[in-house]
Structures are given as C-alpha cells and as structure tokens.
C-alpha positions as CSV (number, residue, x, y, z in Angstrom):
1,M,-19.2,8.6,4.3
2,A,-16.9,8.9,7.3
3,G,-16.8,12.7,7.3
4,K,-18.3,15.8,5.9
5,S,-17.0,18.2,3.2
6,S,-16.0,21.8,3.6
7,L,-14.8,24.5,1.2
8,D,-12.7,26.8,3.4
9,F,-9.3,25.2,2.8
10,Y,-8.0,27.3,-0.1
11,G,-11.4,27.0,-1.7
12,K,-10.9,23.2,-2.2
13,I,-12.9,20.3,-0.8
14,Y,-11.4,18.5,2.2
15,F,-12.9,16.1,4.7
16,V,-13.1,16.4,8.5
17,P,-14.4,13.9,11.1
18,Q,-18.1,13.8,11.9
19,N,-17.2,13.7,15.6
20,P,-16.0,17.1,16.8
21,E,-14.1,15.5,19.6
22,L,-11.8,14.1,16.9
23,N,-11.1,17.4,15.2
24,L,-7.3,17.6,15.2
25,R,-7.3,21.3,14.9
26,K,-8.6,21.5,18.5
27,K,-5.7,19.4,19.7
28,E,-3.0,21.2,17.8
29,P,-1.0,22.4,20.8
30,L,-0.5,18.8,21.9
31,M,0.8,17.6,18.6
32,K,4.5,17.1,18.1
33,K,4.6,15.7,14.6
34,K,2.5,16.5,11.5
35,A,2.3,13.9,8.7
36,L,1.2,14.4,5.1
37,V,0.3,11.1,3.5
38,A,0.0,11.1,-0.3
39,G,-2.1,8.2,-1.5
40,A,-4.0,8.1,1.7
41,L,-6.7,5.6,0.9
42,G,-4.7,2.9,-0.9
43,V,-3.9,-0.3,0.9
44,I,-0.6,1.2,2.2
45,G,-1.8,4.7,2.9
46,R,-4.9,3.6,4.7
47,S,-3.0,1.3,7.2
48,L,-0.4,4.0,7.7
49,I,-3.0,6.6,8.6
50,Q,-4.6,4.2,11.0
51,E,-1.2,3.4,12.7
52,L,-0.4,7.2,12.9
53,E,-3.7,7.8,14.6
54,R,-3.2,4.8,16.9
55,Q,0.1,6.2,18.1
56,G,-1.7,9.4,19.2
57,D,1.1,11.9,18.8
58,W,0.6,12.7,15.2
59,E,-1.5,15.3,13.4
60,V,-2.4,13.7,10.0
61,L,-3.4,15.1,6.6
62,G,-4.2,12.7,3.8
63,I,-4.2,13.4,0.1
64,S,-6.8,11.4,-1.9
65,R,-9.3,12.0,-4.6
66,R,-11.7,9.8,-2.8
67,I,-13.7,10.2,0.4
68,P,-12.5,8.0,3.4
69,D,-14.8,5.0,3.8
70,F,-13.8,4.4,7.5
71,E,-13.9,6.3,10.8
72,T,-10.9,8.6,11.0
73,S,-9.6,11.6,12.9
74,S,-7.5,12.8,10.0
75,I,-8.1,15.6,7.5
76,Y,-8.3,14.6,3.8
77,L,-7.4,16.9,1.0
78,S,-9.0,16.2,-2.4
79,L,-6.1,16.7,-4.8
80,D,-4.9,15.3,-8.1
81,L,-1.1,15.1,-7.8
82,L,-0.7,15.2,-11.6
83,D,-2.0,18.8,-11.5
84,R,1.1,20.9,-10.7
85,E,-0.9,24.1,-10.3
86,A,-3.4,22.4,-8.0
87,C,-0.6,21.0,-5.8
88,E,1.0,24.4,-5.4
89,N,-2.4,26.1,-4.6
90,Q,-3.4,23.5,-2.0
91,L,-0.1,22.6,-0.4
92,R,1.8,25.9,-0.3
93,G,-0.1,26.8,2.9
94,L,1.2,23.7,4.8
95,K,4.1,25.4,6.5
96,D,4.4,22.9,9.4
97,I,4.6,19.5,7.8
98,T,7.3,17.5,9.6
99,H,7.0,14.2,7.7
100,L,5.9,13.4,4.1
101,F,4.9,9.8,3.4
102,Y,4.6,9.2,-0.3
103,C,2.4,6.2,-1.1
104,A,0.6,7.4,-4.2
105,F,0.4,5.3,-7.3
106,Q,-1.5,5.6,-10.6
107,P,-1.7,2.5,-12.8
108,R,-1.3,2.5,-16.5
109,S,-2.0,-0.1,-19.2
110,S,1.7,-1.0,-19.7
111,W,4.8,-0.9,-17.5
112,A,6.5,1.7,-19.7
113,E,3.6,4.1,-19.3
114,H,3.9,4.0,-15.5
115,T,7.0,6.2,-15.4
116,A,5.9,9.6,-16.6
117,P,2.7,10.1,-14.4
118,N,4.2,8.5,-11.3
119,L,7.4,10.5,-11.4
120,A,5.5,13.7,-12.1
121,M,3.2,13.1,-9.0
122,L,6.2,12.6,-6.8
123,V,8.0,15.7,-8.1
124,H,4.9,17.9,-7.8
125,C,4.3,16.8,-4.2
126,V,7.9,16.8,-2.9
127,E,8.9,20.1,-4.5
128,T,5.9,21.9,-3.2
129,V,6.0,20.5,0.3
130,T,9.8,21.1,0.7
131,K,9.3,24.7,-0.5
132,A,6.3,25.3,1.8
133,S,7.3,23.7,5.0
134,T,10.3,25.0,7.0
135,E,9.8,22.2,9.6
136,L,10.1,19.3,7.2
137,Q,12.3,16.5,8.6
138,H,11.7,13.5,6.4
139,V,10.4,12.2,3.1
140,Q,9.4,8.6,3.0
141,L,9.2,6.9,-0.4
142,I,7.5,3.5,-1.1
143,E,9.0,1.5,-3.9
144,G,8.7,-2.3,-4.6
145,N,10.4,-5.5,-5.4
146,K,9.9,-4.9,-9.1
147,W,13.1,-2.8,-8.7
148,Y,15.0,-6.1,-9.1
149,G,12.9,-7.4,-12.0
150,S,10.8,-9.8,-9.9
151,H,7.9,-9.2,-12.4
152,L,10.0,-10.2,-15.4
153,G,11.4,-13.6,-14.5
154,P,14.0,-15.2,-12.3
155,F,16.4,-12.8,-10.6
156,R,19.2,-12.9,-8.1
157,T,17.8,-14.1,-4.7
158,P,17.7,-13.1,-2.0
159,A,17.8,-9.6,-3.5
160,R,19.8,-7.0,-1.6
161,E,19.3,-3.3,-1.6
162,D,22.6,-2.6,-3.4
163,D,21.7,-5.0,-6.3
164,P,21.3,-3.1,-9.6
165,P,17.8,-2.6,-11.0
166,H,16.6,-4.1,-14.2
167,M,16.8,-2.3,-17.5
168,A,14.6,0.8,-17.7
169,P,11.7,1.6,-17.7
170,N,11.0,1.3,-14.0
171,F,9.3,4.1,-12.3
172,Y,10.6,3.0,-8.9
173,V,14.1,3.6,-10.1
174,E,13.3,7.0,-11.7
175,Q,11.5,8.1,-8.5
176,E,14.4,7.1,-6.2
177,H,17.1,8.7,-8.5
178,W,15.1,11.9,-8.7
179,L,14.6,12.0,-4.9
180,R,18.3,11.3,-4.2
181,N,19.4,14.1,-6.6
182,F,16.8,16.6,-5.4
183,H,17.9,16.0,-1.8
184,A,21.6,16.2,-2.7
185,Q,21.1,19.5,-4.5
186,A,19.0,21.1,-1.8
187,P,21.1,24.0,-0.2
188,D,20.1,22.9,3.3
189,A,20.3,19.1,2.7
190,D,22.7,18.5,5.5
191,A,20.8,20.5,8.1
192,G,17.3,20.1,6.9
193,W,15.2,17.1,5.8
194,N,16.3,13.6,4.9
195,W,14.7,10.7,3.1
196,S,14.4,7.0,3.0
197,A,12.8,4.4,0.8
198,L,11.2,1.0,1.5
199,R,10.8,-1.9,-1.0
200,P,7.9,-4.1,0.1
201,H,6.5,-7.0,-2.0
202,T,2.8,-7.9,-2.4
203,V,1.3,-5.7,0.3
204,C,-1.7,-7.3,1.9
205,G,-4.5,-5.5,3.8
206,F,-7.8,-3.9,2.9
207,S,-8.6,-0.9,0.7
208,L,-11.4,-0.4,-1.8
209,N,-10.5,0.2,-5.5
210,S,-6.8,-0.7,-4.9
211,P,-5.1,-2.1,-8.0
212,M,-2.7,-4.3,-6.1
213,N,-4.3,-6.1,-3.1
214,L,-3.9,-9.9,-3.0
215,S,-5.9,-10.5,0.2
216,T,-9.2,-9.2,-1.2
217,C,-8.6,-11.3,-4.4
218,L,-8.0,-14.4,-2.4
219,A,-11.1,-13.8,-0.2
220,V,-13.5,-13.2,-3.1
221,Y,-12.1,-16.1,-5.1
222,A,-12.6,-18.4,-2.1
223,L,-16.1,-17.2,-1.4
224,I,-17.2,-17.6,-5.0
225,S,-15.6,-21.0,-5.3
226,K,-17.4,-22.1,-2.2
227,E,-20.7,-20.9,-3.4
228,L,-20.2,-22.8,-6.6
229,G,-19.6,-26.0,-4.7
230,L,-15.9,-26.2,-5.7
231,P,-12.8,-27.0,-3.6
232,L,-10.4,-24.1,-3.1
233,R,-8.1,-24.9,-6.0
234,F,-4.9,-22.9,-6.6
235,P,-5.7,-21.0,-9.8
236,G,-2.1,-20.2,-10.7
237,K,0.7,-21.9,-12.6
238,P,2.4,-25.1,-11.3
239,G,5.7,-23.3,-10.9
240,A,4.1,-20.7,-8.7
241,W,2.6,-23.5,-6.5
242,E,6.1,-24.8,-5.8
243,S,8.2,-21.6,-5.8
244,I,9.2,-19.5,-2.8
245,Y,7.2,-16.4,-2.3
246,Q,6.9,-13.5,0.2
247,V,4.3,-10.9,1.2
248,C,4.1,-7.8,3.4
249,D,1.4,-7.0,5.9
250,S,0.2,-3.4,5.4
251,R,0.2,-2.9,9.2
252,H,3.7,-4.2,9.4
253,L,4.8,-1.9,6.6
254,A,3.1,1.1,8.3
255,K,5.2,0.5,11.5
256,A,8.4,0.3,9.4
257,M,7.5,3.5,7.6
258,I,7.1,5.4,10.8
259,W,10.3,3.9,12.1
260,C,12.2,5.0,9.0
261,A,10.7,8.5,9.2
262,T,11.8,9.0,12.9
263,E,15.0,7.1,13.3
264,E,18.4,8.6,12.6
265,N,19.7,5.2,11.5
266,A,17.3,5.1,8.6
267,A,18.2,8.6,7.2
268,N,19.0,8.5,3.5
269,E,18.8,4.7,3.3
270,V,16.9,2.1,1.3
271,F,15.5,-1.0,2.9
272,N,13.7,-4.2,1.7
273,I,10.7,-4.9,3.9
274,T,8.5,-8.1,4.0
275,N,6.9,-10.0,6.8
276,G,10.3,-11.5,7.4
277,D,9.5,-15.1,6.2
278,Y,9.2,-17.0,3.0
279,F,6.6,-19.6,2.0
280,R,5.4,-21.8,-0.8
281,W,1.7,-21.6,-1.7
282,K,1.4,-25.4,-1.5
283,N,2.4,-25.3,2.2
284,I,-0.1,-22.6,3.3
285,W,-3.0,-23.3,0.9
286,G,-4.5,-25.7,3.3
287,R,-4.7,-23.2,6.1
288,I,-6.4,-20.6,3.8
289,A,-8.9,-23.3,2.8
290,E,-9.5,-24.2,6.4
291,F,-10.5,-20.6,7.3
292,F,-13.2,-20.7,4.6
293,E,-14.2,-24.2,5.7
294,M,-13.4,-25.6,2.3
295,E,-11.6,-28.6,0.9
296,P,-8.2,-27.6,-0.4
297,G,-7.6,-28.4,-4.0
298,E,-4.5,-28.8,-6.1
299,V,-3.4,-26.7,-9.1
300,Q,-5.9,-25.9,-11.8
301,T,-4.6,-23.0,-13.8
302,I,-7.2,-20.5,-14.9
303,P,-6.8,-16.9,-15.8
304,L,-8.8,-15.2,-13.1
305,T,-9.1,-12.0,-15.3
306,E,-11.2,-14.1,-17.7
307,F,-12.9,-16.6,-15.4
308,M,-14.0,-14.0,-12.8
309,A,-15.3,-11.5,-15.4
310,D,-18.8,-12.9,-15.3
311,K,-19.1,-13.3,-11.5
312,E,-20.5,-9.8,-10.7
313,P,-24.2,-11.0,-10.5
314,L,-23.1,-13.9,-8.2
315,W,-21.1,-11.5,-6.0
316,E,-24.2,-9.2,-5.7
317,K,-26.4,-12.2,-4.7
318,L,-23.8,-13.2,-2.0
319,C,-23.8,-9.7,-0.6
320,E,-27.6,-9.9,-0.3
321,K,-27.6,-13.5,1.0
322,Y,-25.1,-12.8,3.8
323,G,-25.9,-9.1,4.5
324,L,-22.5,-8.0,3.4
325,Q,-21.3,-4.5,2.6
326,K,-22.5,-3.6,-0.9
327,I,-19.0,-3.1,-2.3
328,P,-19.0,-2.9,-6.1
329,Y,-17.5,-5.9,-7.7
330,S,-15.1,-3.7,-9.7
331,E,-13.7,-2.3,-6.5
332,I,-13.3,-5.4,-4.4
333,A,-10.7,-7.3,-6.4
334,A,-8.2,-6.7,-9.1
335,W,-7.9,-10.0,-11.0
336,P,-5.0,-9.1,-13.3
337,F,-2.9,-8.5,-10.2
338,A,-3.9,-11.9,-8.8
339,D,-3.0,-13.5,-12.1
340,Y,0.4,-11.8,-11.9
341,V,1.1,-13.1,-8.4
342,F,-0.1,-16.7,-9.1
343,G,1.8,-16.8,-12.4
344,T,5.2,-16.1,-10.8
345,E,6.9,-19.4,-11.4
346,W,10.3,-18.4,-9.9
347,D,11.5,-17.7,-6.4
348,V,10.7,-14.3,-5.0
349,M,13.0,-13.5,-2.1
350,T,14.5,-10.3,-0.8
351,D,17.0,-10.0,2.0
352,T,15.6,-7.9,4.9
353,L,18.7,-8.2,7.1
354,K,19.7,-4.6,6.5
355,L,16.5,-3.3,8.0
356,R,17.0,-5.5,11.1
357,L,20.7,-4.5,11.5
358,H,19.6,-0.8,11.4
359,G,17.2,-1.4,14.3
360,F,13.7,-2.5,13.1
361,H,13.1,-6.0,14.4
362,E,9.4,-6.7,14.0
363,C,8.3,-9.7,11.9
364,L,5.3,-12.0,11.5
365,R,4.3,-15.3,9.9
366,S,2.5,-14.9,6.6
367,D,0.0,-17.7,7.0
368,E,-1.1,-16.1,10.3
369,M,-1.4,-12.8,8.6
370,F,-3.8,-14.1,5.9
371,V,-6.0,-15.6,8.6
372,R,-6.0,-12.4,10.6
373,I,-6.9,-10.3,7.6
374,F,-9.7,-12.6,6.5
375,Q,-11.1,-12.5,10.0
376,E,-11.1,-8.7,9.8
377,F,-12.9,-8.9,6.5
378,R,-15.5,-11.1,8.2
379,E,-15.9,-8.6,11.1
380,Q,-16.3,-5.8,8.6
381,K,-19.0,-7.7,6.7
382,V,-16.8,-7.8,3.6
383,I,-17.1,-11.6,3.5
384,P,-19.4,-14.0,5.5
C-alpha cells in the first residue's frame, strides 16, 4: 500500500501519503490549481496523476475504489460514482476544485449495457462538482475512437472530429451530448467553466486491473510464449497483421489532457489524440520480439481469451522464478481486449491535425513507445 487510510473526510475512507513531506495540505498556499481525477487508478488516470504531480503546481485529488499501488503525493477518495448520494456526501465539500478530469469507466458484458452506468457516473460527478465548486474552470472528458465505429468494422479514415458517430448505443456519444447540453444550459456557462473532450485509441501504459491495456497483454503473452519455447507469433487475424493501426501512450495523453484543460484554444472543443503516427503490426513485430530476445513469428491466429485461460499456474511460476511482483494473473492482462485489437482487420486511423492546429504539437513513434513501456515493466519487476 502506498498510503494509509483515514476516516476524517466526511466519515469516508481516503488515502494520504506515508511521507508527511508529501502531504499536499501543508503546501496548499503554494498551489494554483486543484484537480479532481475520476478514475484515478486506471491506465489513463494513473498517468495523468503522475504527470500532474511531476508538474508541481497542482493539488490533486483522485477518485477510486482501490488503494493506490504506487508512491504518490495525491489524496485518494474511495467513492462509487454510481452512488448519487455518496457522490453528493463526499464531493459537496470540495469548493475549490478548478479542473475536473473525467477518466472513469465501468465495463459491462455487452456494448449496449455500457451506456446507462457510464452516463450515470459522469452525471453524478459533474453535477455535484459544478454545484459545489465556485472556482471550477474546466471539465475534461475522455472518449474513444469507438465513437466512429472502429470496433464494428471498416469506417471512414482518417476519421475527423466532425464525422458523425455510428448508430446508438454508444456511451461516448451519450456522455458528450449530455455534457454539451449541461454546459449550454448552465446559467453562468459563458463566464464560468468550459469543457473539452479527447478521443484516444488503444491507450498503452501500466495499470493493474485495467480492462483495456494492450501493453500488459503483449508483455505477458511474450513472456509466456518465450517460457514455452515458442517464437513470438502474432496471435491475431491475417487482416490485422496487414492493416494500419494506431495507439496512444498514456503519458502523451496525460500531457494533452492538461493542455486541453488549461488552454483557451481548447475550450469547448473535441480532439482526436494518438501518438501521431500509424503502423502495421507486421512492420513493428520484429522490434517487439527483439526486446524480449525472441525470434519473431508470423501469423498464427489463436483466441487469447481461450488459449491464455489455463496459464495462471505458469505465470505464478514465472513470478517466483524471476522474483517478479506477485501481481494476480486476473489483474495483469485482459485477453478479450487483446483479441479485439488483434482481430481488427481494417484500417484504424484518426486525423489528429485539429489538435496540432490548435496548439498541441507533441508526438512520438509507437514502436519506441512499446520498447520504453516494456523497459519500465522490467524496471518495476513486472516482467524479467
């Protein structure tokens, strides 16, 4: 555990740093901006909080039902955003939030079932915070490339922000429409807070128990393949091996989120966000294999959800063998998500020119991103 629990925040559990020098309440006079991050321990929220802390001029509160598993100077509220009453009880005292970053997501068994809970969480959070905080400046919403139907089949590429969404249901669409309308109907909308939304695709980074994290799936798949004496074969479909794809580094996304939240040019705008490049798996697979010191294989389509289901004992042996962190197999990789990514047999491309034209110019190469993330996993003793 990275912090200790307390019960003096409206009678609810929250988490503060073990090191008293990091306690942000002692630094409050120096803080200029106060962020509330919903979904603080997912792959997006975790990187965002780390970037906010690195910048040094933010006070940060995170909302999560889990305890942070890393060193942090932020305060974490244990809160279920589906519970409207709990949101009102715990968030109504936050009168000085300047920026709300909404990264929360709750998966459901079918796409249609996503809408109701994920829309409700956003509504509960935003309505409560906008009512409580008179200093609120910005609400940042995270959406995704599924807005355009990238999960359904071929779509218009490169997709632009003004392209229409696919036919409902789509909780990204419902969330954005609600936020637009809520902002437009606010009596002080012109003089008060504004909003923005970012649409990343396949965010890569590190977070435990995250349902959509390709980098951990790749790393564990490679490690298990190597232990079994196999080459690093591409487990997806032949069309996915050949098609154009894109990803977004969680650190890169965090910087873009902060830029959107603090730049006037981004107010009330929607932006696509990726690393800025496109690739084909067949062209970068060799570099991934090289990192793991493996022979690259060609395509051998296997449903990872099925073929990795019996690998938990092997994973536990590998953790012992190499002295790795004892991360439960159920929390290290989400194989259905990997099957979805590697089963995409059509081009996935979004146009990110709008973001650059508005002033955010950072970019990176995706193959270099994978190598960097894998190296971080190695340094954290997640993989050998």
